[in-house]
N, C-alpha and C positions, 0 to 999 in steps of 0.2 A: 035915293040915288038909283038910277036905272040899272038893271042887271047887266046890260051890254057895256056899261061903263067899267065894270070890274075887270081887272087884268087876270087872265087865265094863267094858272100855274101848272106846269107839267108834273108828272109823278116823280117822286124822289128816286134816286139811284137804287136804293134798297128795294123799293116796290117794283121797279123795272126788272131788276135782277131776279126777284122772286117770280115774277110773271114769266120771264124767259125760261127759267128752270122748270116751271110747271109745264110750259109748252114742250120743252125737251122730253120730259117724262111721257107726255101724251104721244109724241112722235115715236119714241122708243117702243111704246106699247103697240102703236100702229105697225111698226116694222116687224115686230114679233108676230102679229096677226098675219101680215102679208107673207112672211116667211113660211108660216104653216100652210098657207094656201099654195105657195109655190111647191113646197114639198109634197102636198097632197096631189097636185096636178101631175107632178113627176111620177108619183106612184101609180096614178090612174093611167097615164100614158104607157107605162111599162106593162100594165095589166092588159090594156087593149092591144098592144103589140103582140103579147103572148097569145091573144085570141085572134090574131091576124086582122084585127079591125083597125086599119091604118087611119081611116077617116076620123074615128073617135079619138085616136091617139093624137092626131094633128090638132084637133080642137083643144085637147088638153094642153098642148104645147103653146097654142095661141093664147089661151087664158093665162098660162104661166108667164108668157112674155109680157102680157098686160100688167100682171102683178109686179114683175121685175121693173117695168118702167115706173110704176108708182113708188117702188122701193128706191130707185135712183133719185126721184124727185124729193122724197123724204130725206134721203141721205144728204142731198144738197142743202135742203132747208135746215137740217140739224147742224151742218157745218157753219152755215151763216149765223145761226142763233148762238152757237158756241163761241164764235168770234165776237159777237156782240156782248155776250156775258163777260168774256175776258176783258174786253175794252172797257165795259162799264165798271167792272171790279177795279181795274187799274185807275180809272178816273175817280171812282169813289174813294180809293185809298189816298189819292192826291188831294181830294177835297177835304177828307178828314184831317190830313196832315196840315193843310193850309189853314183850316179852321183852328186847329190846336196852336199853330204858330201865331195866328192873329190874336187868340186869347192870351197867349203868353206875352205878346207885345203890348196888349192893352193893360195887362197887370203890371208890367214893368213901367209903363207910362204913368199909371196911377201912383205907383210907389215913388217914382221920381218927382211927381208933382207934390207929394207930401214931404219929400226929403230933398233938400238942396245943399250945396257945399257950405253955405253960411250956417245952416242948422247943424251940419256935421261938425264944423269948427267950434261952434258954440257948445255943442254937447261935449266935445273932447276937452275943451277948457274947463267945463264944469267937473268932468271926471278927474282931471289933474288937480283941481282945487280941492275936491273932496278927498283925494288920496293924500295930499299934503296935510290936510286937517287930521286925517286918520293917523298919519305918521307922528304928528305932534302929540296927539292923544296917547299913542303907544309909548312915546318917549316920556311923557309925564307920568304914565302909570308905572313905568319901569324904574323911576327914581326911588331910592330907598326912603323908608319912612323915618321920621325924627330928624330930618335935615342932615343926615350923615352923607357927606360928600367926600369921596376919596380923591387924593391927589395922585394922578397917574405918575408924575415925576418921582414922588416919594416912593411909590410902589416899585418903580423900575430900579431906584437906587437900592432898595432892600433886596431886590432880586439879584443885583450885581454882587452885593455882599455875600449872599448865600452861595452864589457860584464860586466866589473867591475862597470861601471857607471849604467848599467841597474840593477845590483844586489843591489847597494846602494839605488837607487830610490825605489826599491821594499821594502827594509827593512824600509826606512823612511815612506813609505805609510802604512806598517803594524803597526808601532809604533804610528802613528797619529790616526789610527782607533781604538786603545784600549780605553775602557770606563774608565774615571777617578774614582779613589777609593772614595767611599762615606764616609765622616767623620761623626762618630756618636757623638751626643752632650754629654758633660760631665754630668754625673748623680752622685748624692751622693751615697756613698757606703751603700746601704740599702739592706736588704734581698729581694730577688726577690719575686714578688707576684705570688702566684700559680694561674694558669689559671683554670677557672671553667671547669670541665669535660663536654665534649660534650654529650648531652643527646641523646641516640639512641631511637628515637620515636618508631620504630618497636619493639625494645626489651621491652619498657615499655608497649606497647599495648598488647604484648603477655603475659606479667606478669599479667596485669589486667584481661585479659580473663581467665587466669588460676585461679586467686583468686575467680572470680565470679562462676567458676564451682564448 
């Protein structure tokens, strides 16, 4: 197959981001270098002015201006590259999210191909059948040995008899605990004797104090 027939593929987002960040580091170092040059020309210009050498000071300022123009260009390039980095990082995040969602969709599709509603219903029927068998086995195991089968009606009748006996014993206990009636002696039919009124000592004392006043 000829080489020119192959489809060219561009760099991955991660490779582009790494290259752009490397370029940013290089531009930053270049800016630092130019800034030192600018500071140096400023220092030289002040020195020549102190020596009254305006021509030399002017040349220093011209060189300083050249460095500043280069600094402006580098600053513009850095801004453009930083915007590219942010755009690529955002696009890469979107790409990774889309790839993850595609993978999840493919996994769900594979699962649904292996499981359908008929298989689910069949499985649930098998589970119910096995649970019924398990219940029957448990019932068989719980039966008493020796063929002893108790009649629930007979047991309930015996329980009613026990409750009635308890009720009778309770009633007998209550009747035996009652106090016997006191018989009053026979007295002749005479007029009842009036009881002497109870003297209120405080009332008498108050009346006595009132009379003395």
